[in-house]
C-alpha positions as CSV (number, residue, x, y, z in Angstrom):
1,M,-0.1,-0.3,-0.2
2,A,1.4,3.7,-0.7
3,K,1.7,6.2,1.8
4,K,0.3,9.4,1.8
5,K,2.9,11.9,1.0
6,E,3.0,14.2,3.6
7,K,2.9,18.4,2.6
8,E,6.5,19.7,2.5
9,K,7.4,23.0,4.2
10,M,7.7,26.5,2.5
11,L,9.9,28.8,3.7
12,K,9.3,32.6,2.7
13,I,12.8,34.0,2.9
14,T,12.9,37.5,2.8
15,Q,16.0,40.2,2.6
16,T,15.6,42.9,5.0
17,K,19.2,44.6,5.0
18,S,21.4,45.9,2.3
19,L,24.6,43.5,1.6
20,I,27.3,45.8,1.3
21,G,29.7,45.7,4.0
22,Y,29.3,42.0,4.3
23,E,32.0,39.4,3.6
24,S,32.0,37.8,-0.6
25,S,31.2,34.7,1.2
26,Q,27.8,36.0,2.7
27,K,27.1,37.6,-0.7
28,R,27.3,34.4,-2.7
29,T,24.9,32.6,-0.1
30,M,22.4,35.5,-0.6
31,K,22.9,35.2,-4.3
32,A,22.5,31.2,-4.0
33,L,19.2,31.7,-2.1
34,G,17.8,34.0,-4.9
35,L,17.9,37.0,-3.1
36,R,18.8,40.2,-5.0
37,R,17.6,43.6,-3.6
38,I,15.8,44.9,-0.2
39,R,12.4,43.3,0.7
40,H,13.0,40.7,-2.0
41,S,11.2,37.6,-1.3
42,V,11.7,33.6,-2.4
43,I,10.4,30.4,-1.5
44,H,12.2,27.3,-0.9
45,K,11.5,23.7,0.6
46,D,12.5,23.4,3.9
47,T,15.5,21.4,3.9
48,P,18.9,21.2,5.6
49,Q,20.7,22.5,3.3
50,I,18.3,26.3,3.0
51,R,18.2,26.2,6.9
52,G,22.1,26.1,6.6
53,M,22.4,28.8,4.3
54,I,19.8,30.9,6.4
55,N,21.9,30.6,9.3
56,K,24.7,31.9,7.6
57,V,23.0,35.2,7.0
58,T,20.3,35.4,9.7
59,H,21.4,39.1,9.9
60,L,20.2,39.9,6.7
61,V,17.0,38.0,5.9
62,A,13.3,37.5,7.8
63,V,12.1,33.8,7.7
64,E,8.6,32.7,7.4
65,E,6.7,29.1,7.5
66,V,4.6,28.9,4.5
67,E,1.8,26.3,3.6
């Protein structure tokens, strides 16, 4: 019998601060997340890889869970 597929959690990530003056590794992380400018938002699946990227730039982003 097939198992029911659970609904995956999604995260809405919004850039809240400018990247000016921060390390290039943090700038590359923001680019990898798909964020381009202040108040720009993207939606990603809640995976350990995305959580790790968010942890690296927590001071630059706001995160919300979305259904």
